[in-house]
C-alpha positions as CSV (number, residue, x, y, z in Angstrom):
1,M,57.1,-52.6,5.4
2,L,58.1,-52.3,9.1
3,N,61.7,-51.9,9.9
4,I,63.3,-55.1,11.3
5,K,65.3,-52.9,13.8
6,L,62.0,-51.8,15.4
7,L,60.7,-55.3,15.7
8,R,64.1,-56.4,17.2
9,E,64.3,-53.6,19.7
10,N,60.6,-53.1,20.7
11,P,58.4,-56.0,19.7
12,S,55.9,-55.4,22.5
13,F,55.3,-51.9,21.1
14,V,54.6,-53.2,17.6
15,I,52.2,-55.9,19.0
16,E,50.4,-53.3,21.0
17,R,50.0,-50.8,18.1
18,L,48.9,-53.4,15.6
19,A,46.2,-54.5,18.1
20,V,44.6,-51.2,17.3
21,K,44.1,-52.5,13.8
22,N,42.7,-55.7,15.3
23,F,45.8,-57.5,14.0
24,D,47.5,-60.1,16.2
25,A,51.2,-59.8,15.4
26,A,52.6,-61.9,18.2
27,T,53.2,-65.1,16.2
28,I,54.7,-63.4,13.2
29,I,57.0,-61.2,15.3
30,A,58.2,-64.3,17.2
31,K,59.0,-66.0,13.9
32,T,60.8,-62.9,12.6
33,A,62.9,-62.7,15.8
34,E,63.9,-66.3,15.4
35,L,64.9,-65.8,11.7
36,D,66.6,-62.6,12.5
37,V,68.9,-64.3,15.0
38,K,69.7,-67.1,12.6
39,R,70.5,-64.6,9.8
40,R,72.7,-62.5,12.1
41,N,74.5,-65.6,13.4
42,A,75.1,-66.8,9.9
43,Q,76.4,-63.3,9.0
44,T,78.8,-63.5,11.9
45,E,80.0,-66.9,10.8
46,A,80.4,-65.7,7.2
47,D,82.5,-62.7,8.4
48,S,84.7,-65.0,10.5
49,L,85.2,-67.4,7.5
50,L,86.1,-64.4,5.3
51,A,88.6,-63.1,7.9
52,S,90.2,-66.6,8.1
53,Q,90.5,-66.6,4.3
54,N,92.2,-63.2,4.2
55,S,94.6,-64.2,7.0
56,I,95.6,-67.5,5.3
57,A,95.9,-65.6,1.9
58,K,98.6,-63.4,3.5
59,E,100.3,-66.6,4.9
60,I,100.4,-68.1,1.4
61,G,102.2,-65.0,0.0
62,A,104.8,-65.2,2.8
63,L,105.3,-69.0,2.4
64,M,105.7,-68.7,-1.4
65,K,108.2,-65.9,-0.9
66,D,110.2,-68.1,1.5
67,G,110.1,-71.1,-0.9
68,N,107.8,-73.2,1.3
69,K,105.8,-74.5,-1.6
70,E,104.4,-77.5,0.1
71,Q,103.0,-75.5,3.0
72,A,101.7,-72.9,0.6
73,E,99.7,-75.6,-1.3
74,S,98.3,-76.9,2.0
75,A,97.2,-73.3,2.9
76,K,95.6,-73.0,-0.5
77,S,93.7,-76.2,0.2
78,R,92.4,-74.7,3.5
79,V,91.3,-71.5,1.7
80,A,89.4,-73.6,-0.8
81,Q,87.6,-75.5,2.0
82,L,86.8,-72.2,3.7
83,K,85.3,-70.8,0.4
84,E,83.0,-73.9,0.1
85,S,81.9,-73.3,3.7
86,S,81.3,-69.7,2.9
87,K,79.1,-70.6,-0.1
88,S,77.0,-72.9,2.1
89,I,76.6,-70.1,4.7
90,E,75.6,-67.6,2.0
91,I,72.9,-69.9,0.7
92,K,71.5,-70.2,4.3
93,M,71.7,-66.4,4.7
94,D,69.7,-65.9,1.4
95,E,67.1,-68.4,2.6
96,Y,66.8,-66.7,6.0
97,A,66.6,-63.2,4.3
98,K,63.9,-64.4,1.9
99,E,61.8,-66.0,4.7
100,L,62.2,-62.9,6.9
101,N,61.1,-60.6,4.0
102,E,58.0,-62.8,3.4
103,L,57.1,-62.5,7.1
104,L,57.6,-58.7,7.1
105,L,55.3,-58.4,4.1
106,L,52.5,-59.8,6.2
107,L,52.7,-57.1,8.9
108,P,50.5,-54.0,8.4
109,N,51.7,-50.5,9.1
110,L,51.5,-49.2,12.6
111,P,48.6,-46.8,13.2
112,H,49.3,-43.3,14.3
113,S,48.7,-42.4,17.9
114,S,45.6,-40.4,17.0
115,V,43.8,-43.4,15.4
116,P,40.7,-44.4,17.4
117,S,40.2,-47.9,18.4
118,G,37.3,-49.8,16.8
119,K,36.4,-52.6,14.5
120,T,33.7,-51.3,12.1
121,P,32.9,-48.1,10.1
122,E,30.5,-47.3,12.9
123,D,33.5,-46.7,15.1
124,N,35.0,-44.0,12.8
125,V,35.1,-40.4,14.2
126,I,33.4,-37.6,12.4
127,V,35.9,-34.7,12.2
128,R,33.7,-32.1,10.5
129,E,30.7,-31.7,8.2
130,G,29.8,-29.2,5.6
131,G,27.0,-28.3,3.1
132,E,23.3,-28.7,3.3
133,I,21.3,-31.8,2.6
134,P,18.8,-30.9,-0.1
135,V,15.1,-31.6,0.3
136,L,13.9,-33.3,-2.9
137,K,10.5,-33.2,-4.4
138,T,11.6,-35.9,-6.8
139,A,13.9,-38.5,-5.3
140,L,14.9,-41.0,-7.9
141,P,18.1,-43.0,-7.3
142,H,20.8,-42.4,-9.8
143,W,20.3,-45.8,-11.6
144,E,16.8,-44.7,-12.4
145,I,17.9,-41.2,-13.4
146,A,20.5,-42.8,-15.7
147,K,17.8,-44.8,-17.4
148,K,15.3,-41.9,-17.6
149,Y,17.8,-39.6,-19.3
150,D,19.7,-42.3,-21.2
151,I,23.1,-41.2,-19.8
152,I,24.5,-44.5,-18.3
153,D,23.7,-47.9,-19.6
154,F,24.3,-50.6,-17.0
155,D,22.7,-53.4,-19.0
156,L,24.9,-52.7,-22.0
157,G,27.9,-52.9,-19.7
158,V,26.8,-56.4,-18.6
159,K,26.5,-57.4,-22.2
160,L,29.9,-56.1,-23.2
161,T,31.8,-57.3,-20.1
162,G,29.8,-58.0,-16.9
163,A,28.2,-56.3,-13.9
164,G,30.2,-53.4,-12.6
165,F,31.3,-52.1,-16.0
166,P,28.8,-49.3,-17.0
167,V,28.7,-47.6,-20.4
168,Y,28.4,-43.8,-20.2
169,K,26.5,-42.2,-23.0
170,G,25.9,-38.6,-24.3
171,K,25.8,-36.1,-21.5
172,G,26.7,-38.8,-19.1
173,A,30.0,-39.3,-20.8
174,K,30.5,-35.6,-21.1
175,I,30.0,-34.9,-17.4
176,Q,32.3,-37.8,-16.6
177,R,35.0,-36.1,-18.7
178,A,34.2,-32.7,-17.2
179,L,34.7,-34.0,-13.7
180,I,38.1,-35.5,-14.6
181,E,39.3,-32.2,-16.2
182,F,37.9,-30.2,-13.3
183,F,39.7,-32.3,-10.7
184,L,43.0,-32.3,-12.6
185,D,42.8,-28.5,-13.0
186,K,42.3,-28.0,-9.3
187,N,45.2,-30.3,-8.5
188,T,47.6,-28.7,-10.9
189,E,46.6,-25.3,-9.6
190,A,47.6,-26.5,-6.1
191,G,51.1,-27.4,-7.3
192,Y,50.7,-31.1,-8.4
193,T,52.5,-32.2,-11.5
194,E,50.2,-34.1,-13.8
195,V,51.4,-37.5,-15.2
196,M,49.7,-40.1,-17.3
197,P,51.0,-43.5,-16.0
198,P,50.5,-47.1,-17.4
199,L,47.3,-48.9,-16.4
200,M,49.2,-52.1,-15.8
201,V,52.0,-52.6,-13.4
202,N,54.5,-55.3,-12.7
203,E,54.7,-57.4,-9.5
204,A,57.4,-55.2,-8.0
205,S,55.1,-52.2,-8.2
206,G,52.3,-54.0,-6.5
207,Y,54.7,-55.0,-3.6
208,G,56.1,-51.5,-3.5
209,T,52.9,-49.8,-2.4
210,G,51.5,-52.7,-0.4
211,Q,48.7,-54.0,-2.6
212,L,50.7,-57.3,-2.8
213,P,50.4,-59.6,-1.1
214,D,47.6,-58.1,1.0
215,K,45.1,-57.2,-1.8
216,G,46.2,-59.7,-4.5
217,E,42.8,-61.3,-4.7
218,Q,41.1,-58.0,-5.5
219,M,43.5,-57.2,-8.4
220,Y,43.0,-58.3,-12.0
221,H,46.0,-60.3,-13.0
222,V,47.2,-60.6,-16.6
223,G,48.8,-64.1,-16.1
224,L,50.7,-64.4,-19.4
225,D,52.8,-61.3,-18.6
226,N,52.5,-61.3,-14.8
227,F,51.1,-57.8,-14.9
228,Y,48.3,-56.3,-12.7
229,L,45.6,-53.9,-13.8
230,I,45.9,-51.0,-11.4
231,P,43.4,-50.6,-8.5
232,T,44.4,-47.0,-8.2
233,A,46.8,-44.5,-9.7
234,E,48.6,-44.5,-6.4
235,V,50.4,-47.7,-7.5
236,P,52.2,-46.5,-10.7
237,V,52.6,-42.9,-9.5
238,T,54.2,-43.8,-6.2
239,N,56.4,-46.4,-7.9
240,I,57.8,-43.7,-10.1
241,F,60.0,-43.0,-7.0
242,R,61.0,-46.7,-6.4
243,D,64.8,-47.0,-5.9
244,V,65.1,-43.2,-6.0
245,I,67.2,-40.9,-3.7
246,L,65.8,-37.4,-3.7
247,S,67.4,-34.2,-2.5
248,A,65.8,-32.7,0.6
249,N,65.2,-29.7,-1.6
250,D,63.0,-31.8,-3.8
251,L,60.5,-32.3,-1.0
252,P,57.6,-32.2,-1.0
253,T,57.2,-33.7,-4.5
254,K,53.5,-33.5,-5.6
255,V,52.0,-35.6,-8.4
256,T,48.5,-36.0,-9.8
257,A,47.1,-38.5,-12.3
258,Y,43.8,-39.5,-13.8
259,T,43.4,-43.3,-14.6
260,P,40.7,-45.8,-14.9
261,C,40.9,-48.2,-11.9
262,F,40.1,-51.9,-11.8
263,R,39.0,-53.9,-8.7
264,R,37.6,-57.4,-8.3
265,E,35.2,-56.4,-5.5
266,A,33.4,-59.3,-3.7
267,G,30.0,-59.8,-5.3
268,S,26.9,-58.7,-3.4
269,Y,23.4,-57.4,-3.9
270,G,21.1,-54.6,-2.7
271,K,20.9,-50.8,-3.0
272,D,24.4,-50.4,-1.3
273,V,26.1,-51.7,-4.5
274,R,23.5,-50.8,-7.2
275,G,24.4,-48.6,-10.1
276,L,27.5,-46.6,-9.5
277,N,27.8,-47.5,-5.8
278,R,30.3,-50.3,-6.5
279,L,32.1,-50.9,-9.8
280,H,34.8,-53.2,-11.1
281,Q,36.0,-50.4,-13.4
282,F,35.8,-46.8,-12.5
283,D,37.6,-43.4,-13.0
284,K,39.6,-41.7,-10.4
285,V,41.9,-38.7,-10.1
286,E,44.7,-39.2,-7.5
287,I,47.1,-37.0,-5.7
288,V,50.4,-38.3,-4.2
289,Q,53.0,-36.5,-2.1
290,I,56.6,-37.5,-1.2
291,S,57.3,-35.6,2.0
292,H,60.0,-35.0,4.5
293,P,59.1,-37.0,7.7
294,D,59.0,-33.8,9.8
295,N,56.4,-32.3,7.5
296,S,54.2,-35.2,6.5
297,Y,51.3,-34.7,8.9
298,N,51.2,-31.0,7.8
299,A,51.1,-32.3,4.3
300,L,48.2,-34.7,5.2
301,E,46.2,-31.8,6.6
302,E,46.9,-29.8,3.5
303,M,45.7,-32.6,1.3
304,V,42.5,-33.0,3.3
305,S,41.8,-29.3,3.0
306,H,42.4,-29.5,-0.7
307,V,40.0,-32.3,-1.2
308,E,37.5,-30.5,1.0
309,M,37.7,-27.5,-1.2
310,I,36.9,-29.5,-4.3
311,V,33.9,-31.2,-2.6
312,K,32.6,-27.8,-1.4
313,S,32.9,-26.3,-4.8
314,L,30.6,-29.0,-6.2
315,G,27.9,-28.0,-3.6
316,L,27.6,-31.5,-2.1
317,P,26.9,-32.1,1.6
318,Y,29.9,-33.9,3.0
319,R,31.6,-35.2,6.1
320,I,35.1,-36.1,7.0
321,L,35.9,-39.1,9.1
322,R,39.1,-40.2,10.9
323,L,39.1,-44.0,10.4
324,C,39.3,-46.3,13.4
325,G,42.0,-49.0,13.5
326,G,39.7,-51.8,12.2
327,D,38.5,-49.8,9.2
328,M,42.0,-48.7,8.0
329,S,44.0,-50.1,5.1
330,F,46.9,-52.4,5.6
331,T,49.4,-49.7,4.6
332,S,48.0,-46.6,6.3
333,A,49.2,-44.9,9.4
334,L,46.3,-42.4,9.4
335,T,43.4,-42.1,7.1
336,Y,40.7,-39.5,6.6
337,D,37.6,-40.6,4.5
338,F,35.3,-38.2,2.7
339,E,31.7,-39.0,2.3
340,V,29.0,-37.2,0.4
341,Y,25.3,-37.5,1.2
342,S,22.9,-38.9,-1.3
343,A,19.5,-37.4,-0.7
344,A,17.7,-39.9,-2.9
345,Q,19.3,-43.0,-1.3
346,Q,19.4,-41.3,2.1
347,R,22.9,-42.5,2.9
348,W,26.5,-41.4,2.9
349,L,28.7,-42.4,0.0
350,E,32.5,-42.7,0.4
351,V,34.3,-40.7,-2.3
352,S,37.8,-40.2,-1.1
353,S,40.5,-41.5,1.3
354,V,43.5,-39.4,2.2
355,S,46.3,-41.2,3.9
356,N,49.8,-40.9,5.4
357,F,51.8,-44.1,5.1
358,E,54.9,-42.6,6.9
359,T,57.9,-44.8,5.9
360,F,55.9,-48.0,5.3
361,Q,55.8,-47.8,1.5
362,A,59.1,-46.0,1.3
363,N,60.8,-48.9,3.0
364,R,59.4,-51.3,0.4
365,L,60.2,-48.9,-2.4
366,K,63.7,-48.0,-1.1
367,L,62.5,-44.4,-1.6
368,R,64.9,-42.1,0.2
369,Y,66.1,-38.5,0.4
370,K,69.5,-37.1,1.5
371,D,69.4,-35.3,4.9
372,E,71.5,-32.2,5.7
373,N,74.5,-34.5,6.3
374,G,74.1,-36.2,2.9
375,K,72.9,-39.4,4.5
376,P,70.0,-41.3,2.8
377,Q,66.8,-41.4,4.9
378,L,63.4,-42.9,4.2
379,A,60.9,-40.4,3.0
380,H,57.2,-40.4,3.9
381,T,54.5,-41.1,1.2
382,L,50.9,-39.8,1.2
383,N,48.1,-40.2,-1.3
384,G,44.4,-39.3,-1.7
385,S,41.5,-39.5,-4.1
386,S,40.8,-36.2,-5.6
387,L,38.3,-37.6,-6.5
388,A,36.8,-41.0,-7.2
389,L,34.1,-40.3,-9.8
390,P,31.3,-42.9,-9.5
391,R,29.8,-41.9,-6.2
392,I,30.5,-38.2,-6.9
393,L,28.5,-38.5,-10.1
394,A,25.8,-40.5,-8.3
395,A,25.5,-37.7,-5.7
396,I,25.3,-35.0,-8.3
397,L,22.6,-36.8,-10.3
398,E,20.5,-37.4,-7.2
399,N,21.0,-34.2,-5.2
400,Y,20.7,-31.9,-8.2
401,Q,17.6,-33.6,-9.7
402,Q,14.5,-31.5,-10.6
403,E,11.2,-32.7,-11.8
404,S,12.2,-32.7,-15.5
405,S,16.0,-32.2,-15.5
406,I,19.3,-32.5,-13.6
407,L,21.1,-29.3,-12.9
408,I,24.8,-29.2,-13.4
409,P,26.9,-27.7,-10.6
410,E,28.0,-24.2,-11.6
411,V,31.7,-25.0,-11.4
412,L,31.3,-27.8,-14.0
413,R,29.4,-25.8,-16.6
414,P,32.5,-24.4,-18.3
415,Y,33.6,-28.0,-18.7
416,T,30.4,-29.6,-19.8
417,G,29.2,-26.8,-22.1
418,F,25.6,-27.4,-20.8
419,D,23.7,-26.3,-17.6
420,Y,21.4,-29.3,-17.2
421,I,20.6,-32.8,-18.4
422,D,17.1,-33.3,-19.8
């Protein structure tokens, strides 16, 4: 959430920066300014009433001491009237604060100065590329491979739940588990502490990381309990630090988690969403960092390098993109996307996003650290997919296919216990 002080002191800057995200903030900022003035005026009035109450209270003591009971009773009556007025003002202040908070929740994070302008994925900037695109003699898409080797059953998933909920079978389930273990091992080797969080969160957690209200329609809601199935482990993991004040010595704090993820993606058809390309339930390993503001962009580059190392180790051709303003998330200040190339589909598949949110989430979470003077300051939060499994698995199945088998990347073989799928 953006700081009201920034909106108050430099609204034109906020409007200008949010325009990079193709977000017109002028109307909302004008409304916030109006409410902010009303709230501050009400606070001034409340302070004045309280000062009057305190002053009269002192008079009452003096009057009672001097035996002026009648005047003391009159003064008490004035205090009672002032208290009633104060209650009315406090109600107004609460209403203004609530309305102001609701407006602030509608404003996206400001993009970093390095974010390129643009509206669509075509406007993203390629930072670097790696690996070699294989030339395939056999080029079946992964959904045909899955059926040929009986390792993923999409039809059974439809029967049990619906489209977007596949059933992994045999070696398909084993390679899924192998990828999860491999990713977690690489993350813990890099200093991330593994946690196993809940798969449902409360409303406060959704607001804390910015999924609510922005992405509420994409989240599965358990109405009876008002819980939400998590769209990413970022939500419960980052919320571990909600209402927490860390020591500067605790930074950076690095956490990793594996979870299933649930997203109510908009329905569509075609090869771009077939098979594993878009799911409602999928597995993902996440990394999260809580960083000192002075170091967060170094932390971001470190996280990008870490994810790049993992993708390289799988032998997959990849590219790293800096997202343009129009393709960034609501909460991000700067995002790098990783894509791997599918030689069978002949297209790039997104497998990871690594983002710095600066203080945007921390302000919502009230996540702070104590500076060298012992004063609480907002921390910076970062997160990244390390990695999302469906399209990684799709790329492995397609890029490593032979005429009569699927080779397993060498780094995964100690985890799978087999070298190929046949």
